[in-house]
N, C-alpha and C positions, 0 to 999 in steps of 0.2 A: 700482738695487742689486741685488745678489743676493738669490734667493729666503729665503736664510736670515736676512737683515737684518729685524728687526721694528723698527717705530717706533712709539713710544708717547708721547704729550703729558701730560705732568705739569704742572699750572699752567703758567705760562709758558716751561717748558722741553720742548723735543723730545730725546728720547732714542733712539739707535739700539742694538739689540742683536744681535751675530751670535751666532747659537744654532744648535748642531748636535744632533743625536739625544742624543749621549753626556752633553752639557751637561743635557739634561731628564732623563735616567734618574740621573743622578749626584743631581740635586737631587730627586727622588723617593725615590730609594734613601736618602738623608741624612735624610729626613724621620722623625722618631720622635714618640711622644707629647709630649715636651718640647724638640723641635729644628725646629719649623716655621719661625719667624722665621730664623732663623741660616741654614739650608738655602736659604731664598729669596734672603736676601740673599748669600750665597755665589755662587749661581747667578747673580745679577744683576751682582754687582760684577766676575765674571770674563767675563761675555758684552758689557757696555756697552762700546762702542768707545771708543779713547783720548780723543778729542776731546770725548767727553760724559760723561768720569769725575766731572770737577769738579761739572758740573750734577746727576747723580746722587747725588753724596753730600750736596749742599744740600738735596734733597728726601727722601733715604731716610736720613740721619742726624741725629740731636740730639747735638751732641759726637761722642763715639765709638761711640754705641749706636743700632742700626738703628730706625727707626720701623716697630713692628711692622704695623700696618694699611695703612701705605703701601706696605712691601716686600711684603705677600702680595697685595695688589691689582694691583701692577705684574707680579710673578711669575705671578698667575693670567693676567693678559692675555697675557703672554709665552708662556707655555706652552699658551694656548689658541690663538693665532696660530699658533704653530709646528705644531700638530696638523691646520691647516688645515681644509678644508670635509668632511671625512670623517664620513659620516653613519651613525651606527651605531643600531640598533634592535634590541629582543628581540622575539623572535616564537615563543610558546609554541603547541605542537601543541593543538588542540582535544579530542583523544582521549586525552591523556595524564592520568593518575591525579594526577601530581604538579601539573599545572597547574590539574585541578579542585581540589584542595585547596587551591592557594594562592589561587586565585580566591574560593572559599567563605571561607576564613579572612581574606581582605581584606575582604570585605564587612562 
């Protein structure tokens, strides 16, 4: 499969998502204080491959309403996998007054 395909197993279903950078950006941009579940559901429902749409709906919906925790968990996995193995670290200079004051206040 292409590197953009992300495979997620949810219960008895294996779901495949064809994700591009624009999908992740739109998902993140749509999130607001009261819109996390719907933005996650939108991203997943537009990126799940056609063959897996019914299986996705069976785990992600109760009636026509998204199951919040399921949708958020799947979206978190898909977004995390899309990011790949990029390692990010924060390194503060030891001679910085900001680093010293943050360190001191964090203790």
